[in-house]
Backbone as JSON, one array per atom type, in Angstrom:
{
  "sequence": "MRVFVTGASGHLGSAVVPELLAAGHEVVGLARSDASAAAVTAFGAAVRRGDIDDLAGLQEAAADADGVVHLAYKHDLMRTGDFAGAIAAEMTVVHAFGDALAGTGKPFVISSGTTMAAGLGRPATEQDAPTAPGRGDAENAVVGLAERGVRSSAVRLPPITHSALDRHGFARTLIGIARDKGVAGYPGQGTNRWPSVHTLDAARLYRLALESAPAGTRWHAVGDEGIPMREMAQSIGDHLGVPAAGIPDDRLEEHFGFLASLIALDCPASTARTRQVLGWEPVHPGLLEDFAKGDYFTAR",
  "N": [[13.08, -9.37, -31.97], [10.55, -10.24, -31.67], [8.14, -9.54, -29.49], [5.54, -10.4, -27.27], [4.14, -9.24, -24.21], [2.19, -10.36, -21.65], [0.84, -8.77, -18.41], [2.51, -6.41, -18.88], [2.33, -3.66, -18.1], [2.95, -3.6, -15.35], [3.68, -4.46, -11.96], [6.02, -6.28, -12.73], [6.81, -6.27, -15.36], [7.34, -3.73, -15.68], [9.77, -3.79, -15.28], [10.63, -6.1, -17.23], [9.83, -5.2, -19.42], [11.73, -2.19, -20.69], [13.83, -3.86, -20.0], [13.84, -6.14, -22.39], [13.45, -4.41, -24.5], [15.81, -2.87, -24.37], [17.64, -4.58, -25.3], [17.41, -4.98, -27.81], [15.18, -6.33, -28.65], [11.87, -5.93, -30.31], [9.33, -4.95, -28.8], [5.58, -5.78, -27.5], [2.98, -5.14, -25.76], [0.21, -5.71, -23.56], [-2.62, -4.37, -22.65], [-5.02, -3.15, -20.42], [-6.55, -0.96, -19.44], [-6.13, 2.65, -19.94], [-4.38, 4.23, -18.26], [-2.97, 2.02, -18.4], [-2.0, 1.28, -20.91], [-0.82, 4.01, -21.24], [1.38, 3.6, -19.63], [2.87, 1.65, -20.51], [3.29, 2.83, -23.36], [4.71, 4.63, -22.73], [7.4, 3.49, -21.98], [8.53, 2.72, -24.22], [7.38, 0.63, -25.76], [5.18, -0.79, -27.96], [1.39, -0.91, -27.74], [-1.21, -3.33, -26.91], [-4.51, -3.03, -27.05], [-6.62, -4.96, -24.15], [-6.9, -7.68, -22.39], [-6.53, -10.58, -20.11], [-8.56, -11.9, -20.12], [-9.82, -12.71, -22.81], [-9.41, -14.45, -25.0], [-9.46, -15.06, -27.4], [-8.19, -13.1, -28.3], [-5.95, -12.63, -26.56], [-4.53, -15.65, -28.42], [-4.0, -14.29, -31.14], [-1.87, -11.94, -30.78], [0.14, -13.75, -29.75], [0.34, -15.36, -32.43], [1.3, -13.55, -33.52], [3.55, -12.9, -32.88], [6.65, -13.0, -32.42], [7.86, -14.47, -29.84], [6.5, -15.07, -26.19], [6.15, -13.35, -22.81], [4.23, -14.22, -20.93], [3.48, -12.45, -18.17], [1.25, -11.75, -16.81], [-1.36, -12.06, -13.94], [-3.46, -13.45, -11.92], [-3.6, -11.44, -9.58], [-5.76, -10.08, -7.45], [-7.82, -11.51, -7.28], [-6.02, -14.03, -5.63], [-5.63, -12.38, -3.68], [-8.02, -11.96, -2.11], [-8.38, -14.61, -0.88], [-9.66, -16.54, -2.79], [-7.82, -18.47, -4.41], [-7.88, -20.89, -5.48], [-9.96, -19.83, -8.14], [-7.8, -18.15, -8.87], [-6.41, -20.11, -9.91], [-7.07, -21.51, -12.06], [-8.02, -19.58, -13.69], [-5.53, -19.03, -14.68], [-4.43, -21.48, -15.82], [-6.37, -21.52, -17.55], [-5.19, -19.78, -19.4], [-2.65, -20.41, -20.24], [-3.48, -23.04, -21.22], [-4.6, -21.51, -23.59], [-2.77, -20.47, -25.0], [-0.57, -22.27, -25.76], [-1.98, -23.77, -27.71], [-1.97, -22.08, -29.4], [0.62, -21.25, -30.26], [1.43, -23.49, -30.57], [4.0, -25.89, -32.61], [5.23, -24.42, -33.46], [8.2, -23.72, -32.06], [8.46, -21.68, -31.44], [9.13, -19.31, -29.08], [8.26, -19.56, -25.27], [7.88, -18.4, -21.99], [6.83, -18.19, -19.13], [5.64, -16.92, -15.72], [6.32, -18.37, -12.74], [6.59, -19.9, -8.69], [9.27, -20.14, -6.52], [8.08, -21.55, -4.3], [6.53, -23.42, -5.52], [8.21, -25.69, -5.41], [8.28, -26.52, -2.65], [9.46, -27.48, 0.8], [11.04, -29.24, 0.74], [13.27, -30.0, 2.23], [15.71, -28.83, 1.72], [17.3, -26.72, -0.05], [15.58, -26.07, -2.79], [15.84, -27.18, -6.28], [16.24, -25.91, -9.82], [15.73, -28.77, -11.71], [13.59, -29.78, -9.24], [10.24, -30.63, -9.95], [6.72, -29.16, -8.86], [5.59, -29.81, -5.83], [2.95, -29.92, -5.33], [-0.51, -30.02, -5.72], [-1.93, -27.35, -7.48], [-1.78, -23.63, -9.08], [1.24, -24.42, -9.27], [0.77, -26.46, -11.61], [-0.13, -25.19, -13.48], [2.47, -24.9, -13.9], [3.73, -26.93, -14.84], [2.66, -27.81, -16.81], [2.73, -25.75, -18.69], [5.57, -26.44, -19.32], [5.16, -28.75, -20.36], [4.61, -28.46, -22.9], [6.98, -28.24, -24.67], [6.87, -30.77, -25.83], [5.01, -29.97, -27.53], [6.09, -29.03, -29.34], [6.89, -25.92, -28.64], [9.42, -23.75, -27.08], [9.13, -24.16, -24.3], [9.56, -22.56, -21.12], [9.71, -22.02, -17.44], [9.9, -18.72, -15.52], [11.04, -18.77, -11.97], [9.75, -17.34, -9.56], [10.79, -15.93, -5.72], [8.8, -16.02, -2.83], [9.14, -13.12, -2.22], [9.86, -9.97, -4.84], [11.32, -7.67, -5.07], [11.89, -3.86, -5.06], [12.2, -0.48, -6.2], [9.72, -0.82, -7.49], [8.29, -1.84, -6.84], [4.8, -2.53, -5.77], [2.53, -4.03, -4.68], [3.71, -6.18, -3.52], [4.73, -8.87, -1.98], [6.51, -8.19, 0.31], [6.08, -5.36, 0.55], [3.18, -6.18, 1.99], [3.65, -7.57, 4.03], [5.15, -5.23, 5.51], [3.34, -3.91, 5.82], [1.35, -5.18, 6.96], [2.48, -5.09, 9.56], [2.66, -2.98, 10.56], [-0.07, -2.09, 10.54], [-0.88, -4.01, 12.67], [1.04, -3.46, 14.43], [3.05, -5.02, 15.25], [6.15, -6.67, 14.31], [5.03, -9.89, 12.92], [6.36, -12.89, 13.12], [6.53, -16.68, 11.82], [5.98, -18.84, 14.68], [8.79, -20.04, 15.67], [10.64, -18.59, 13.56], [12.53, -19.29, 12.01], [12.07, -20.64, 8.94], [12.81, -20.14, 5.9], [12.79, -17.66, 3.55], [13.0, -17.43, -0.2], [14.57, -14.38, -1.67], [14.16, -11.54, -4.41], [15.83, -9.1, -6.26], [13.74, -7.23, -8.53], [14.89, -5.98, -11.27], [17.35, -7.62, -11.2], [15.71, -10.27, -11.61], [14.34, -9.1, -14.11], [16.0, -9.21, -16.43], [16.52, -12.04, -16.09], [14.44, -13.28, -17.12], [14.37, -12.35, -19.68], [16.97, -13.84, -20.66], [16.14, -15.85, -20.83], [14.28, -16.18, -22.38], [15.62, -15.36, -24.99], [17.34, -17.7, -24.98], [16.19, -20.23, -23.43], [16.23, -23.62, -23.03], [13.61, -26.15, -24.05], [10.99, -26.43, -22.64], [12.09, -25.59, -19.79], [12.56, -24.95, -16.38], [14.02, -22.12, -14.19], [15.35, -19.93, -11.72], [15.0, -17.31, -10.67], [16.61, -16.13, -8.08], [17.89, -13.88, -5.8], [18.65, -13.13, -2.9], [19.36, -16.83, -1.33], [17.71, -17.31, 1.46], [16.19, -15.91, 3.52], [16.14, -15.97, 7.16], [12.91, -15.84, 8.54], [12.54, -15.02, 10.96], [14.86, -12.8, 10.85], [13.82, -11.1, 8.28], [11.75, -10.26, 9.64], [12.82, -8.44, 12.09], [14.19, -6.68, 10.48], [11.98, -5.14, 9.47], [10.29, -4.35, 11.56], [12.0, -2.96, 12.94], [12.75, -0.93, 11.45], [9.9, 0.14, 11.93], [10.02, 0.8, 13.83], [8.94, -0.85, 15.5], [8.33, -3.66, 17.59], [9.41, -7.14, 16.97], [8.2, -10.14, 16.34], [6.85, -14.09, 17.58], [4.44, -15.22, 15.96], [2.22, -17.04, 17.01], [0.74, -21.06, 16.31], [-1.66, -20.9, 15.47], [-3.05, -18.18, 15.4], [-2.03, -17.81, 13.03], [-3.69, -16.86, 10.69], [-5.46, -14.76, 11.97], [-3.4, -12.73, 11.91], [-1.55, -12.34, 9.51], [-4.24, -12.77, 7.58], [-4.47, -13.07, 4.55], [-2.11, -14.33, 3.58], [-1.54, -16.11, 5.33], [-1.49, -19.38, 4.94], [1.13, -19.34, 3.42], [2.82, -18.31, 4.59], [4.84, -20.22, 6.6], [5.9, -21.07, 5.47], [9.02, -23.06, 4.42], [11.04, -22.63, 1.57], [14.03, -22.36, 0.62], [16.19, -21.58, -1.74], [17.98, -22.56, -5.07], [20.14, -21.49, -7.13], [22.13, -22.58, -9.04], [21.97, -24.46, -11.77], [20.75, -22.31, -13.18], [22.53, -19.69, -13.29], [24.54, -21.57, -13.98], [23.47, -22.9, -16.95], [22.34, -20.09, -18.27], [23.95, -18.48, -18.12], [23.17, -16.33, -15.8], [23.55, -13.58, -12.92], [22.62, -12.15, -10.36], [22.96, -8.76, -9.41], [21.58, -7.17, -8.31], [20.71, -5.0, -5.05], [20.26, -7.1, -2.47], [17.67, -8.23, -0.65], [16.94, -7.29, 2.37], [19.25, -5.25, 2.25], [17.93, -3.63, 0.72], [15.95, -2.93, 2.13], [16.97, -1.46, 4.31], [17.48, 0.9, 2.54], [15.03, 2.96, 3.39], [13.17, 3.18, 1.47], [11.15, 2.12, 1.61], [9.73, 2.18, 3.34], [8.39, 4.81, 3.53], [5.82, 6.66, 3.97], [3.16, 5.4, 2.42]],
  "CA": [[12.53, -10.56, -31.52], [8.93, -9.44, -31.74], [7.79, -9.91, -28.11], [4.25, -10.23, -26.78], [4.52, -9.33, -22.98], [0.86, -9.33, -20.31], [1.2, -7.95, -17.52], [3.26, -5.39, -19.15], [2.8, -2.1, -17.27], [2.75, -4.26, -13.89], [5.65, -4.6, -11.29], [7.71, -7.1, -13.3], [6.58, -5.53, -16.53], [7.53, -2.28, -15.51], [11.5, -3.85, -15.6], [10.51, -6.76, -18.2], [9.66, -4.03, -20.86], [13.13, -1.92, -20.85], [14.94, -5.18, -20.01], [13.47, -6.79, -23.43], [13.78, -3.32, -25.56], [17.41, -2.55, -24.23], [18.32, -5.27, -26.01], [16.67, -4.43, -29.1], [13.98, -6.7, -29.28], [10.1, -4.77, -30.11], [7.61, -5.59, -27.68], [3.53, -4.8, -27.93], [2.44, -5.21, -24.86], [-1.28, -6.26, -23.38], [-3.07, -3.38, -21.64], [-6.62, -3.31, -20.1], [-6.67, 0.53, -19.29], [-5.72, 3.94, -20.52], [-3.34, 3.77, -17.39], [-1.97, 1.07, -18.46], [-1.74, 1.8, -21.92], [0.27, 5.17, -21.34], [2.3, 3.51, -18.99], [3.67, 0.8, -21.84], [3.8, 3.8, -24.41], [6.26, 5.27, -22.23], [8.57, 2.47, -22.03], [9.42, 2.75, -25.63], [6.4, -0.09, -26.21], [3.4, -0.91, -28.98], [0.31, -1.5, -26.93], [-2.28, -3.93, -27.51], [-5.39, -3.37, -25.74], [-7.07, -6.2, -23.99], [-6.79, -8.49, -21.06], [-6.09, -12.32, -20.44], [-9.81, -12.78, -20.75], [-9.75, -12.47, -23.9], [-8.36, -15.74, -25.38], [-9.08, -15.06, -28.55], [-7.0, -11.83, -28.36], [-4.37, -13.43, -26.65], [-3.88, -16.17, -29.29], [-4.04, -13.93, -32.34], [-1.45, -11.85, -30.45], [1.22, -14.65, -29.83], [0.79, -15.7, -33.5], [1.73, -12.15, -34.47], [4.62, -12.43, -32.63], [8.26, -14.65, -32.31], [7.85, -15.06, -28.92], [6.04, -14.18, -25.48], [6.36, -13.44, -21.69], [3.19, -14.27, -20.13], [3.46, -11.97, -16.6], [0.22, -11.12, -15.73], [-2.16, -13.08, -13.03], [-5.49, -12.53, -11.21], [-3.17, -11.03, -8.04], [-7.15, -9.81, -6.92], [-8.29, -13.3, -6.74], [-5.68, -13.99, -4.7], [-5.56, -11.7, -2.26], [-9.16, -12.37, -2.01], [-8.24, -16.1, -0.37], [-10.0, -17.41, -4.13], [-6.07, -18.77, -5.22], [-8.85, -21.95, -6.83], [-10.31, -18.98, -8.82], [-6.62, -17.41, -9.67], [-5.36, -20.87, -10.66], [-8.07, -21.8, -12.83], [-7.67, -18.27, -14.98], [-4.28, -19.38, -15.52], [-4.13, -22.78, -16.67], [-6.71, -21.11, -19.4], [-4.58, -18.8, -20.45], [-1.87, -21.1, -20.89], [-3.9, -23.64, -22.85], [-5.18, -20.94, -25.02], [-1.68, -19.72, -25.34], [-0.03, -23.62, -25.54], [-2.69, -23.79, -28.39], [-1.0, -20.86, -30.15], [2.0, -21.02, -30.17], [2.16, -25.63, -30.82], [4.46, -26.44, -33.9], [6.35, -23.59, -34.15], [9.64, -23.62, -31.91], [8.92, -20.05, -30.37], [9.38, -19.29, -27.01], [7.23, -19.06, -24.1], [8.39, -18.04, -21.0], [5.45, -17.96, -17.48], [5.87, -16.81, -13.82], [5.82, -19.46, -11.14], [6.73, -19.19, -8.06], [9.69, -20.97, -5.99], [7.05, -22.2, -3.43], [6.26, -24.45, -6.22], [9.05, -26.5, -4.59], [8.58, -26.23, -1.26], [9.29, -28.14, 1.62], [11.72, -30.12, 0.45], [14.02, -30.12, 3.68], [16.94, -28.35, 1.14], [17.34, -25.8, -1.05], [14.72, -26.69, -3.97], [16.76, -26.72, -6.82], [15.47, -25.58, -11.43], [15.22, -29.65, -11.24], [12.76, -30.05, -8.62], [8.96, -30.03, -10.1], [6.48, -28.87, -7.85], [5.73, -30.58, -4.86], [1.88, -30.14, -4.87], [-1.22, -29.22, -7.11], [-2.15, -25.54, -7.73], [-0.33, -23.31, -9.51], [2.31, -25.84, -10.49], [-0.21, -27.26, -12.11], [0.46, -24.5, -14.57], [4.2, -25.11, -14.61], [3.82, -28.27, -15.45], [1.31, -27.66, -18.36], [3.88, -25.55, -19.61], [6.72, -27.4, -19.53], [5.05, -30.37, -21.17], [4.62, -27.82, -24.41], [8.04, -28.57, -25.04], [6.05, -31.83, -26.7], [4.07, -30.34, -28.51], [6.59, -28.24, -30.4], [7.16, -24.65, -28.38], [10.29, -23.27, -26.44], [8.28, -23.2, -23.29], [10.16, -21.95, -19.73], [8.57, -21.21, -16.7], [10.62, -18.36, -14.62], [10.47, -19.26, -10.73], [10.15, -16.28, -8.38], [10.81, -16.4, -4.99], [8.03, -15.17, -1.97], [9.58, -11.84, -2.27], [10.6, -10.22, -5.37], [11.29, -6.25, -4.51], [12.39, -2.65, -5.63], [10.82, 0.64, -5.13], [8.91, -0.76, -8.63], [7.35, -3.22, -5.77], [3.58, -1.66, -5.23], [1.58, -4.52, -3.82], [4.21, -7.67, -3.52], [4.56, -9.57, -0.34], [7.46, -7.11, 0.88], [4.77, -4.19, 1.22], [1.83, -6.66, 2.27], [4.12, -7.63, 5.48], [4.8, -4.2, 6.09], [1.59, -3.36, 6.01], [0.92, -5.96, 8.92], [3.56, -4.83, 10.86], [2.39, -1.03, 10.67], [-1.51, -1.77, 10.97], [-1.15, -4.6, 14.04], [1.88, -2.7, 15.4], [3.74, -6.04, 15.84], [6.6, -7.02, 12.95], [5.86, -10.23, 13.28], [6.79, -13.92, 12.21], [5.66, -17.79, 12.73], [6.49, -19.5, 15.35], [10.09, -18.97, 15.77], [11.07, -17.59, 12.75], [13.47, -20.46, 11.46], [11.81, -20.71, 8.26], [13.24, -19.49, 5.2], [12.03, -16.88, 2.23], [13.89, -16.51, -0.87], [13.92, -12.81, -2.98], [15.21, -11.49, -5.66], [15.52, -7.53, -6.95], [13.31, -7.02, -9.84], [15.54, -5.91, -12.19], [17.52, -9.38, -11.79], [14.62, -11.21, -12.15], [13.9, -9.47, -16.02], [17.14, -9.9, -17.07], [16.56, -13.63, -16.4], [13.22, -13.41, -18.2], [14.59, -11.88, -21.37], [17.99, -14.77, -21.09], [15.41, -17.73, -20.7], [13.19, -15.88, -23.79], [16.43, -15.43, -25.88], [17.98, -18.82, -24.77], [16.57, -21.57, -22.24], [16.0, -24.62, -23.46], [12.15, -26.17, -24.14], [10.63, -27.31, -21.51], [13.11, -25.83, -18.71], [12.64, -24.41, -14.98], [14.81, -21.35, -13.85], [14.85, -20.13, -10.36], [15.5, -15.79, -10.09], [16.86, -15.96, -6.42], [18.76, -13.14, -4.85], [18.85, -14.13, -1.68], [18.67, -17.77, -1.38], [16.62, -18.04, 1.58], [16.32, -15.6, 4.68], [15.18, -16.87, 8.11], [11.39, -14.78, 8.79], [12.79, -13.54, 12.08], [15.29, -11.77, 10.82], [13.16, -10.35, 7.8], [10.6, -9.77, 10.86], [13.0, -7.89, 12.84], [14.32, -5.59, 9.9], [10.89, -4.0, 9.28], [10.19, -4.07, 12.9], [13.15, -1.82, 13.56], [12.47, 0.45, 10.76], [8.58, 0.78, 12.05], [10.04, 1.28, 15.55], [7.98, -1.94, 16.42], [8.37, -5.0, 18.06], [9.31, -8.21, 15.95], [7.34, -11.28, 17.53], [6.63, -14.91, 16.97], [3.21, -15.57, 15.98], [1.69, -19.15, 17.13], [0.25, -21.21, 14.6], [-3.43, -20.44, 15.7], [-3.27, -17.24, 14.88], [-1.59, -16.88, 11.86], [-4.58, -16.62, 9.86], [-5.84, -13.82, 12.63], [-2.32, -11.94, 12.08], [-1.42, -12.04, 8.54], [-4.61, -12.79, 6.91], [-4.48, -14.54, 3.18], [-0.53, -14.63, 3.7], [-1.43, -16.98, 6.08], [-1.11, -20.57, 4.28], [2.42, -19.63, 2.97], [3.88, -17.07, 5.52], [5.1, -20.91, 7.63], [6.88, -22.32, 4.25], [9.95, -23.26, 4.57], [11.77, -22.86, 0.77], [15.01, -21.41, 0.03], [16.12, -22.37, -3.92], [19.24, -22.59, -4.98], [20.08, -21.03, -8.63], [23.35, -23.63, -9.53], [21.45, -24.64, -13.08], [20.3, -21.2, -13.91], [23.65, -19.57, -13.69], [26.09, -21.9, -15.23], [23.44, -22.92, -18.2], [21.88, -18.69, -18.36], [25.11, -17.07, -17.05], [22.35, -15.14, -14.93], [23.95, -13.25, -11.86], [22.03, -11.2, -9.61], [23.83, -8.29, -8.95], [21.49, -5.51, -7.1], [20.58, -5.11, -3.81], [19.4, -8.1, -1.77], [16.16, -7.72, 0.71], [17.54, -6.61, 3.77], [19.98, -4.19, 1.71], [16.97, -2.69, 0.47], [14.9, -2.54, 3.64], [17.66, -0.38, 4.62], [17.52, 2.08, 2.18], [14.45, 3.22, 3.97], [12.42, 3.75, 0.59], [9.75, 0.44, 1.38], [8.73, 2.37, 4.87], [7.99, 5.86, 3.39], [4.65, 6.0, 4.18], [1.97, 5.53, 0.52]],
  "C": [[11.42, -9.58, -31.29], [8.6, -10.38, -30.59], [6.15, -9.23, -27.48], [4.35, -10.2, -24.68], [2.88, -9.47, -22.9], [2.03, -9.03, -19.64], [2.62, -7.05, -18.14], [4.01, -4.18, -18.39], [2.19, -2.73, -15.39], [4.03, -3.8, -13.32], [6.3, -5.32, -11.81], [7.63, -6.78, -14.67], [6.86, -4.73, -16.82], [8.86, -2.79, -15.67], [11.47, -5.09, -16.53], [10.65, -5.96, -19.03], [10.95, -3.39, -21.43], [13.91, -2.64, -20.76], [15.07, -6.01, -21.92], [14.25, -5.61, -24.67], [15.38, -2.56, -25.52], [18.31, -3.14, -25.25], [18.0, -5.64, -27.44], [15.38, -5.01, -29.36], [12.58, -5.42, -29.61], [9.26, -6.16, -29.33], [6.73, -4.44, -28.0], [3.07, -5.59, -26.66], [0.49, -4.98, -24.13], [-1.61, -5.05, -21.95], [-4.19, -2.92, -21.58], [-7.09, -2.2, -19.8], [-6.1, 1.56, -19.82], [-4.56, 4.18, -19.47], [-2.56, 2.86, -17.95], [-0.71, 0.91, -19.73], [-0.55, 3.08, -22.12], [1.24, 4.52, -20.97], [3.47, 2.5, -20.59], [4.62, 1.93, -23.13], [5.29, 4.58, -24.23], [7.09, 4.39, -22.07], [8.84, 2.39, -23.22], [8.3, 1.76, -26.53], [5.81, -0.08, -26.95], [2.77, -1.39, -27.75], [-0.33, -2.22, -27.64], [-3.31, -3.91, -26.75], [-6.03, -4.5, -25.73], [-7.1, -6.86, -22.49], [-6.83, -10.07, -20.9], [-7.18, -12.83, -20.7], [-10.14, -13.13, -21.65], [-8.68, -13.16, -24.65], [-8.46, -15.97, -26.59], [-7.73, -14.34, -29.26], [-5.63, -12.27, -27.97], [-3.59, -14.39, -27.63], [-3.15, -15.31, -30.46], [-2.56, -12.69, -31.76], [-0.08, -12.56, -30.61], [1.09, -15.15, -31.38], [1.02, -14.71, -34.29], [2.89, -12.12, -33.86], [5.64, -13.69, -32.85], [8.41, -15.26, -30.98], [6.75, -14.45, -27.39], [6.1, -14.57, -23.99], [4.9, -13.0, -21.06], [3.8, -13.85, -18.42], [2.28, -11.61, -15.66], [-0.73, -12.44, -15.03], [-3.18, -12.59, -12.16], [-4.83, -12.36, -9.51], [-5.0, -10.97, -6.82], [-7.6, -11.3, -5.77], [-7.74, -13.67, -5.32], [-5.69, -13.88, -3.25], [-7.05, -11.52, -1.81], [-9.85, -13.72, -0.99], [-8.72, -16.84, -1.91], [-8.38, -17.58, -5.09], [-7.06, -20.26, -5.98], [-9.05, -21.18, -7.7], [-9.01, -18.37, -9.95], [-5.98, -18.6, -10.55], [-6.19, -21.56, -11.95], [-8.14, -21.06, -13.96], [-5.97, -18.64, -15.52], [-3.98, -20.67, -16.14], [-5.7, -22.82, -17.53], [-6.26, -20.52, -20.45], [-3.43, -19.4, -20.72], [-2.09, -21.73, -21.6], [-4.29, -22.62, -23.83], [-3.46, -20.71, -25.56], [-0.54, -20.91, -25.96], [-0.53, -24.1, -27.26], [-1.96, -23.04, -30.11], [-0.28, -21.24, -31.2], [2.94, -22.77, -30.65], [2.21, -25.64, -32.1], [5.02, -25.33, -34.1], [7.8, -23.34, -33.39], [9.66, -21.93, -31.04], [8.55, -20.34, -29.1], [8.66, -18.48, -26.46], [7.65, -19.22, -22.79], [7.51, -17.68, -19.76], [6.58, -17.57, -16.66], [5.09, -18.27, -13.13], [6.14, -18.9, -10.08], [7.88, -20.94, -7.54], [8.88, -21.87, -4.64], [6.91, -23.53, -4.12], [7.02, -25.83, -5.48], [9.73, -26.52, -3.54], [8.42, -27.54, -0.21], [9.81, -29.7, 1.64], [13.09, -30.75, 1.62], [15.57, -29.72, 3.24], [16.81, -27.13, 0.29], [16.67, -26.43, -2.77], [15.68, -25.96, -5.36], [15.47, -26.23, -8.66], [14.96, -27.37, -11.68], [13.67, -30.44, -10.64], [11.23, -30.17, -9.28], [8.21, -29.81, -8.93], [6.01, -29.77, -7.46], [3.71, -30.51, -4.81], [0.79, -29.16, -5.84], [-0.62, -28.04, -6.22], [-1.57, -24.93, -8.84], [0.86, -23.8, -9.98], [1.73, -26.43, -11.19], [0.11, -26.53, -13.8], [2.1, -24.74, -15.05], [4.13, -25.5, -15.01], [3.43, -28.62, -17.15], [2.28, -26.75, -19.5], [5.35, -26.18, -20.04], [6.84, -28.39, -20.15], [4.69, -29.16, -22.49], [5.53, -27.94, -24.98], [7.66, -29.62, -25.87], [5.19, -31.54, -27.72], [4.46, -28.74, -29.29], [7.34, -26.68, -29.92], [8.55, -24.83, -27.02], [9.72, -22.61, -25.85], [9.37, -23.28, -21.74], [9.23, -21.59, -18.69], [9.96, -20.65, -15.6], [10.32, -18.6, -12.92], [11.18, -18.01, -9.92], [9.89, -16.97, -6.75], [9.7, -15.67, -4.49], [8.15, -13.96, -2.88], [10.22, -11.34, -3.58], [10.39, -8.11, -5.65], [12.42, -4.95, -5.12], [11.82, -1.75, -5.59], [10.2, 0.62, -6.88], [7.8, -1.46, -8.12], [5.9, -2.22, -5.27], [2.89, -2.18, -4.12], [2.5, -5.5, -3.6], [4.26, -7.66, -1.79], [5.75, -8.62, 0.57], [6.74, -6.04, 1.57], [3.22, -5.01, 2.03], [2.58, -7.12, 3.93], [4.3, -6.36, 6.83], [3.87, -3.63, 6.39], [1.04, -3.96, 7.24], [1.08, -5.25, 9.35], [3.0, -3.65, 10.88], [0.7, -1.12, 11.16], [-1.63, -2.71, 12.4], [-0.13, -4.4, 15.2], [2.69, -3.75, 16.47], [4.93, -6.07, 14.31], [6.82, -9.06, 13.47], [5.68, -12.02, 12.44], [6.41, -15.8, 12.96], [6.51, -18.63, 13.92], [8.29, -19.17, 16.02], [10.65, -18.5, 14.59], [12.12, -18.67, 12.53], [13.23, -20.83, 9.99], [11.78, -20.0, 6.92], [12.51, -19.25, 3.76], [13.5, -16.83, 1.35], [13.49, -14.99, -1.34], [15.02, -12.58, -3.71], [14.39, -9.64, -5.84], [14.74, -7.88, -8.19], [13.95, -6.42, -10.71], [17.0, -6.81, -12.65], [16.49, -10.06, -12.26], [13.99, -10.24, -13.53], [15.19, -9.81, -16.74], [17.17, -11.45, -17.01], [15.18, -14.14, -16.63], [13.86, -13.1, -19.38], [15.91, -13.14, -21.71], [16.97, -15.78, -21.21], [14.17, -17.1, -22.18], [14.49, -15.96, -25.15], [16.94, -16.45, -25.7], [18.0, -20.05, -24.11], [16.02, -22.73, -23.62], [14.52, -25.75, -23.89], [12.25, -27.01, -22.89], [11.51, -27.69, -20.05], [12.41, -25.04, -17.48], [13.53, -23.42, -14.46], [14.59, -20.8, -12.82], [15.53, -18.17, -10.43], [15.35, -15.65, -8.03], [18.25, -15.02, -6.26], [19.72, -13.91, -3.72], [18.08, -15.67, -0.97], [17.52, -18.53, -0.11], [16.94, -17.16, 3.1], [15.29, -16.01, 5.57], [13.58, -15.1, 8.11], [11.86, -13.92, 10.05], [13.84, -12.46, 11.28], [14.75, -11.03, 9.32], [12.07, -9.47, 8.86], [11.4, -8.4, 11.95], [13.75, -6.54, 12.04], [12.92, -4.71, 9.84], [10.71, -3.81, 10.63], [11.17, -2.79, 13.93], [13.28, -0.59, 12.72], [11.39, 0.9, 10.92], [8.73, 1.37, 13.34], [8.58, 0.47, 16.2], [8.28, -3.11, 17.13], [8.58, -6.35, 16.92], [8.78, -9.18, 17.42], [7.52, -12.42, 16.91], [5.24, -14.71, 17.12], [2.78, -17.11, 16.33], [0.89, -19.45, 15.95], [-1.17, -20.83, 14.98], [-3.42, -19.57, 16.0], [-2.33, -17.06, 14.2], [-2.66, -16.49, 10.78], [-5.14, -15.0, 10.78], [-4.49, -12.84, 11.98], [-2.12, -11.91, 10.49], [-2.16, -12.7, 7.14], [-3.95, -13.96, 5.49], [-3.02, -15.47, 3.12], [-0.33, -16.49, 4.23], [-1.04, -18.57, 5.97], [0.34, -20.63, 3.24], [3.38, -19.18, 4.12], [5.35, -18.69, 6.2], [6.02, -21.6, 6.58], [7.97, -21.97, 4.66], [10.6, -23.58, 3.07], [12.87, -22.22, 0.07], [14.9, -22.24, -1.13], [17.64, -21.96, -3.84], [19.7, -21.95, -6.7], [21.77, -21.4, -9.2], [22.88, -23.47, -10.85], [21.28, -23.08, -13.79], [21.4, -20.14, -14.01], [24.82, -19.94, -14.28], [25.2, -22.0, -16.32], [23.14, -21.2, -18.9], [23.0, -18.04, -18.58], [24.34, -16.22, -16.16], [23.4, -15.3, -13.44], [23.23, -12.16, -11.56], [23.33, -9.95, -9.28], [22.93, -6.87, -8.58], [21.33, -6.33, -6.1], [19.92, -6.42, -3.4], [18.04, -7.45, -1.17], [16.38, -6.64, 1.66], [18.43, -5.31, 3.67], [18.67, -3.31, 1.25], [16.21, -2.03, 1.13], [16.07, -0.83, 3.72], [17.94, 1.2, 4.25], [16.25, 3.08, 2.69], [12.83, 3.46, 2.6], [10.71, 2.66, 0.63], [8.73, 1.12, 2.77], [8.25, 3.84, 4.9], [7.05, 5.33, 3.19], [3.82, 6.5, 2.56], [0.76, 6.41, 1.03]]
}
């Protein structure tokens, strides 16, 4: 299968592209810079220069491919607090791909998040639709493309996707905050839970979704179903040599910055259907085991 991949040189792309190539697929990776193009070439993939603002280019690449994996996202907007801008950009890209792929039966796989179905009082399942507007709107739009003849699916990632490939994810953000503040913070009593997954396990799920996911489906790339935030903070504190402490609600923004709106979410997630239908099983280390290796705490 000839697969067009956006975000091909990023954290996820650095695992997904090699995973696809190893399975015998041909990959064309989107690259907006010389450095990104060099990285994609080093993986053994072909390069298409451009970015996700070039909608006509995205549609042309989708038409030339047998399937699309969309990994790119405007994280720079999100990190400045412009969640609305990031979501609007994502919706524009989703609609562009949808128009290009309509009626073809080609697979279209996007990234979403398990936080889209948070606050249920139980682990979210793959059948749970998003509980709030925002990025969940893009997920719903992709799932809805099944009605337009696209074999669409969404891979929901947990808040933390971890590995040596991670350079700017939430694990590194939390570690950086703890280092800067001199305390590894957690919200309130720290009983809320965040799931996580190893990047290489997530990459395998993207491939499985591309190859065989039914149209209009959601899948959970989750290794640790839900780690209490207090345990996560304690591990970070132990490795940095700083105390772990609860942060009151009225100080969450001061302490966590742009993560304040997410840090208190309780969002455990089940993978029962993902394992049963797609045969996916996580085999790489969990988050706390990854922390124990020490790489996350080496000065960068």
